[in-house]
Backbone bond lengths (Angstrom), bond angles and torsions (degrees), N, CA, C in turn:
res aa  C-N    CA-C-N  psi(-1)  N-CA   C-N-CA  omega(-1)  CA-C   N-CA-C  phi
1 M - - - 1.396 - - 1.643 104.93 -
2 P 1.205 118.16 125.47 1.380 125.98 176.00 1.577 107.48 -55.88
3 V 1.356 116.98 141.32 1.460 126.30 -175.51 1.584 109.27 -56.39
4 G 1.344 116.41 -45.73 1.423 120.02 -179.74 1.542 111.61 -60.06
5 N 1.319 118.92 -40.98 1.428 121.18 172.63 1.439 114.34 -60.25
6 A 1.313 120.17 -41.06 1.413 120.81 -179.97 1.522 117.31 -68.80
7 I 1.397 107.78 -31.98 1.510 109.54 172.72 1.522 114.61 -73.79
8 A 1.290 118.69 -37.45 1.515 125.30 -177.49 1.561 99.84 -63.71
9 K 1.279 122.29 -48.12 1.440 124.83 -178.76 1.462 109.41 -56.60
10 G 1.258 119.49 -50.29 1.381 116.80 -179.61 1.507 119.99 -64.85
11 V 1.312 112.09 -34.17 1.534 118.52 177.68 1.537 105.30 -73.23
12 L 1.287 123.77 -44.60 1.419 122.66 -177.23 1.576 116.09 -64.29
13 R 1.421 115.29 -22.18 1.389 120.83 177.75 1.452 112.19 -91.10
14 S 1.442 117.59 -5.01 1.474 121.78 -174.43 1.513 108.57 -99.84
15 P 1.404 110.37 175.11 1.418 115.81 176.38 1.544 110.78 -72.59
16 L 1.289 120.30 -4.81 1.445 125.62 175.53 1.498 112.34 -88.89
17 H 1.365 122.07 5.86 1.437 129.82 -171.01 1.525 108.06 -54.25
18 R 1.340 121.25 -32.00 1.518 124.71 -170.22 1.551 105.64 -58.32
19 T 1.326 117.81 -30.57 1.444 118.51 -176.36 1.581 113.39 -63.89
20 M 1.397 110.30 -24.41 1.550 115.41 177.86 1.473 113.50 -118.04
21 S 1.280 122.46 -17.92 1.360 123.80 -167.89 1.525 116.34 -69.54
22 R 1.327 120.39 -10.39 1.486 120.24 175.75 1.533 115.91 -61.20
23 N 1.377 114.20 -35.49 1.450 120.93 179.18 1.470 118.78 -128.26
24 L 1.383 114.98 -0.33 1.439 117.00 -179.90 1.430 112.51 -129.44
25 L 1.287 119.83 144.95 1.547 128.87 178.04 1.427 106.29 -140.80
26 L 1.363 110.91 164.65 1.419 121.72 174.11 1.470 110.45 -99.24
27 L 1.260 115.71 129.10 1.511 124.73 -173.43 1.563 106.92 -111.39
28 T 1.362 115.49 114.19 1.562 117.90 -179.28 1.569 106.54 -111.13
29 Y 1.313 114.14 129.16 1.512 114.78 -176.13 1.568 102.13 -148.49
30 Q 1.411 113.02 166.69 1.415 115.91 178.50 1.483 108.66 -108.67
31 G 1.355 117.17 134.12 1.431 118.70 179.89 1.570 113.78 -62.49
32 R 1.279 119.42 137.31 1.445 123.48 -174.85 1.595 111.30 -64.87
33 R 1.361 114.01 -43.01 1.468 117.19 -177.30 1.552 113.02 -90.10
34 T 1.219 114.61 -36.56 1.513 122.53 -176.79 1.522 116.75 -80.81
35 G 1.355 108.91 -36.28 1.567 118.16 -171.10 1.531 114.09 75.39
36 K 1.265 113.52 4.23 1.563 117.66 -175.86 1.452 100.62 -83.96
37 E 1.376 110.94 149.95 1.463 122.98 173.09 1.547 108.01 -94.36
38 Y 1.478 109.23 135.77 1.398 120.39 -173.13 1.657 99.95 -125.33
39 T 1.340 111.96 148.89 1.393 121.77 176.15 1.593 107.74 -132.62
40 I 1.398 120.16 117.39 1.485 113.75 -176.59 1.546 103.15 -132.86
41 P 1.281 120.15 156.31 1.520 125.93 171.44 1.476 105.79 -84.83
42 V 1.434 116.05 130.02 1.354 116.41 167.90 1.504 115.86 -141.73
43 G 1.280 116.93 156.70 1.396 122.05 -178.14 1.504 110.65 -72.38
44 Y 1.406 120.55 144.07 1.501 120.14 -179.43 1.535 107.60 -140.51
45 A 1.313 109.20 166.85 1.469 114.61 168.50 1.650 101.14 -146.64
46 R 1.346 109.59 157.13 1.447 111.76 179.06 1.397 117.92 -93.21
47 F 1.304 120.20 122.36 1.449 122.03 -173.56 1.684 110.37 -88.92
48 S 1.280 114.33 -36.24 1.431 122.41 166.39 1.331 112.24 -150.88
49 R 1.313 119.37 -169.43 1.487 119.47 -170.56 1.536 109.82 -69.08
50 D 1.291 123.25 -33.94 1.386 123.08 176.47 1.493 114.91 -111.54
51 E 1.306 126.63 18.58 1.443 132.00 171.09 1.420 120.51 -133.71
52 L 1.336 111.97 136.66 1.472 114.70 -172.13 1.649 104.50 -121.59
53 V 1.317 119.37 154.82 1.431 124.65 -174.22 1.507 107.20 -116.21
54 V 1.254 122.25 125.85 1.516 125.94 170.78 1.436 108.74 -124.33
55 V 1.371 111.25 137.47 1.444 121.58 -177.45 1.554 109.25 -118.69
56 A 1.346 115.43 125.23 1.439 121.92 172.62 1.541 113.99 -79.21
57 G 1.209 109.36 97.35 1.549 115.69 177.92 1.607 108.88 -72.21
58 R 1.329 114.79 145.31 1.484 121.79 -176.01 1.616 107.19 47.59
59 P 1.246 116.22 63.13 1.483 114.07 -178.34 1.491 115.90 -67.80
60 E 1.341 117.34 -26.01 1.542 115.26 176.24 1.520 113.36 -55.90
61 G 1.280 123.37 -19.09 1.518 123.14 -177.71 1.613 108.47 -106.87
62 K 1.306 116.56 4.17 1.511 116.81 177.37 1.520 107.11 -131.52
63 T 1.351 110.37 151.45 1.395 123.79 176.55 1.497 120.53 -116.88
64 W 1.275 115.42 -15.31 1.577 122.47 -172.64 1.535 103.81 -52.13
65 W 1.342 120.65 -47.58 1.420 116.14 -169.60 1.501 118.12 -66.86
66 T 1.420 116.17 -14.95 1.343 119.84 175.17 1.575 113.61 -62.62
67 N 1.186 114.51 -24.09 1.581 122.05 177.28 1.445 108.71 -65.15
68 M 1.301 126.69 -15.98 1.526 131.04 -170.56 1.480 107.93 -99.16
69 R 1.333 121.68 0.44 1.483 126.78 -175.88 1.451 113.24 -50.05
70 G 1.452 115.66 -30.13 1.455 126.97 174.11 1.468 100.23 -123.61
71 P 1.417 108.93 167.31 1.443 113.20 173.40 1.527 116.54 -55.67
72 L 1.320 113.56 137.05 1.532 117.40 -172.03 1.582 105.28 -141.03
73 A 1.339 109.42 129.00 1.488 116.57 178.51 1.654 107.79 -71.29
74 V 1.343 117.81 131.97 1.356 126.85 -175.00 1.409 111.93 -130.43
75 K 1.330 117.37 171.76 1.509 123.55 162.58 1.539 105.22 -136.97
76 V 1.447 108.46 143.35 1.447 114.43 -178.57 1.522 103.64 -123.49
77 L 1.336 114.41 137.71 1.547 119.60 171.19 1.519 103.12 -101.43
78 L 1.321 112.03 98.78 1.464 123.00 -176.82 1.527 112.57 -111.81
79 A 1.326 116.99 112.79 1.458 122.81 -179.99 1.582 110.63 54.44
80 G 1.247 112.55 46.38 1.521 120.16 -178.33 1.475 117.86 75.41
81 R 1.342 118.47 4.48 1.541 116.79 -174.50 1.621 99.36 -118.31
82 E 1.319 111.34 138.96 1.537 114.61 167.69 1.464 113.59 -90.31
83 I 1.318 119.84 131.49 1.357 125.91 -169.52 1.461 108.53 -127.88
84 P 1.441 124.35 126.67 1.491 116.04 169.71 1.374 116.87 -73.71
85 G 1.207 120.38 160.41 1.538 123.14 179.99 1.505 114.19 -165.76
86 E 1.353 123.19 179.25 1.371 129.47 -174.34 1.566 103.43 -129.03
87 A 1.357 119.34 119.38 1.424 119.05 176.49 1.498 114.81 -107.01
88 R 1.245 119.41 148.26 1.426 125.75 175.87 1.449 115.52 -154.11
89 L 1.435 112.11 148.26 1.466 110.98 178.34 1.401 113.53 -82.25
90 V 1.310 115.79 136.49 1.512 117.48 -177.05 1.488 108.56 -119.37
91 T 1.342 114.06 147.82 1.432 119.23 -174.62 1.482 112.20 -133.62
92 G 1.320 117.32 177.07 1.440 122.88 176.43 1.700 113.42 61.38
93 E 1.321 110.22 -139.86 1.539 114.38 179.31 1.501 110.08 -61.10
94 E 1.274 120.07 -35.76 1.460 119.83 -178.66 1.422 115.10 -62.95
95 A 1.427 115.09 -34.33 1.468 122.79 174.17 1.522 110.48 -76.43
96 A 1.219 123.05 -36.09 1.385 125.96 179.65 1.461 112.17 -63.71
97 A 1.316 114.90 -42.34 1.533 118.44 179.71 1.581 110.75 -71.34
98 R 1.308 112.36 -25.71 1.546 110.00 178.72 1.594 109.56 -85.44
99 L 1.292 112.76 -23.27 1.516 116.50 176.73 1.414 106.30 -69.87
100 A 1.369 121.26 -46.89 1.508 120.89 176.69 1.462 114.16 -47.16
101 A 1.380 114.46 -48.85 1.543 120.67 175.34 1.519 107.61 -57.49
102 Y 1.209 122.80 -45.59 1.432 130.02 -168.51 1.621 104.81 -63.41
103 F 1.246 112.14 -52.28 1.535 119.67 -169.79 1.595 105.50 -74.23
104 E 1.251 113.53 -30.46 1.527 117.14 177.93 1.543 112.37 -68.75
105 Q 1.254 116.20 -39.35 1.503 122.53 174.78 1.484 118.79 -80.44
106 I 1.363 112.85 -32.72 1.491 116.31 173.50 1.594 107.76 -123.99
107 P 1.286 118.05 83.70 1.452 123.39 -178.55 1.617 112.64 -56.62
108 R 1.287 113.01 -37.89 1.524 120.43 178.59 1.525 112.64 -61.49
109 A 1.320 119.01 -17.64 1.488 119.66 -175.22 1.588 111.63 -66.06
110 A 1.381 114.35 -30.94 1.418 118.15 177.83 1.479 111.41 -55.11
111 R 1.366 114.84 -47.65 1.451 123.09 178.52 1.530 112.41 -63.12
112 L 1.437 111.04 -41.01 1.516 113.10 179.66 1.489 116.30 -65.81
113 F 1.274 113.96 -34.00 1.511 124.01 177.01 1.499 110.41 -81.48
114 R 1.294 122.11 -3.66 1.468 127.90 178.71 1.558 107.38 62.79
115 L 1.352 118.42 46.12 1.364 121.75 177.14 1.444 109.09 -101.87
116 P 1.469 113.35 147.57 1.387 115.10 178.68 1.544 113.87 -74.77
117 A 1.210 119.35 125.21 1.513 124.40 179.70 1.504 110.69 -108.32
118 G 1.381 112.16 158.41 1.506 118.76 177.99 1.403 108.62 -75.43
119 P 1.365 111.91 -175.50 1.562 117.50 179.15 1.607 112.63 -63.94
120 D 1.367 115.50 -21.26 1.439 117.19 176.14 1.460 113.69 -82.32
121 G 1.486 117.61 -1.34 1.363 117.65 -166.99 1.394 126.79 80.15
122 K 1.292 116.63 3.50 1.454 122.50 -176.23 1.608 105.71 -109.85
123 V 1.325 110.35 158.58 1.490 115.38 176.39 1.467 104.90 -87.83
124 A 1.411 111.04 132.47 1.389 116.42 -176.29 1.462 117.22 -65.64
125 P 1.414 121.47 131.58 1.422 120.79 -174.55 1.554 119.56 -46.14
126 E 1.226 114.43 -34.93 1.575 122.13 -176.80 1.470 104.43 -68.55
127 R 1.387 121.93 -22.07 1.462 120.55 -172.20 1.644 108.60 -91.11
128 L 1.221 113.98 -8.26 1.561 114.67 -172.45 1.457 111.99 -66.35
129 P 1.398 121.69 -33.64 1.601 114.90 173.92 1.433 110.62 -61.18
130 E 1.301 119.28 -45.25 1.482 118.70 176.95 1.475 116.12 -58.84
131 V 1.350 116.04 -42.96 1.453 120.05 178.92 1.595 105.99 -65.15
132 A 1.383 116.74 -42.53 1.553 115.30 -178.02 1.463 107.01 -59.68
133 A 1.272 125.42 -36.59 1.438 128.59 -173.01 1.544 104.90 -65.98
134 A 1.391 121.72 -29.80 1.368 119.51 -173.66 1.503 117.43 -95.88
135 L 1.361 110.87 -19.62 1.543 114.91 -173.15 1.548 105.67 -117.85
136 P 1.380 115.61 128.77 1.485 118.23 172.21 1.673 112.05 -59.38
137 V 1.166 115.00 122.74 1.519 118.80 177.93 1.533 107.42 -115.30
138 I 1.326 112.56 125.75 1.535 119.96 -174.34 1.537 101.70 -117.06
139 A 1.365 110.57 129.94 1.470 124.40 170.70 1.521 110.45 -97.19
140 I 1.365 116.26 126.97 1.501 114.08 175.29 1.422 108.52 -118.15
141 R 1.223 116.75 121.14 1.437 126.36 -176.82 1.569 106.24 -91.75
142 L 1.374 124.44 107.79 1.368 129.47 178.38 1.425 114.24 -70.56
143 K 1.286 117.81 136.01 1.515 123.39 -179.45 1.498 106.12 -104.12
144 P 1.319 118.39 139.82 1.499 122.08 -177.13 1.589 109.18 -68.10
């Protein structure tokens, strides 16, 4: 596990989580092939009251998101609370709409994902379908 992930996991599990919880959560899922449980820190944005959006940056070097190709039961540690949910990979217009919310809430994400942004620093809305086709977008429906 990369050192940065280990540090983020430690902080997000501690009383100091508020320093990172605004845009980071811990995502716990079970690997489809291995059955092994994994927990990773991921950036997120809120799409609706009960749905979060996670984007897998630099997907060519990561495989965790491939487990979400079909609905997958997950747990998120969000602001110090563990919440069950269901994650799934979304595509097309569904993904573009969620990316709009993601980039609105996390403007620096465009730079982190090396996406061309306009003079205002935002990804142009007409480019969102193209970006959605290149980045895995995960929708997590939270369960009460």
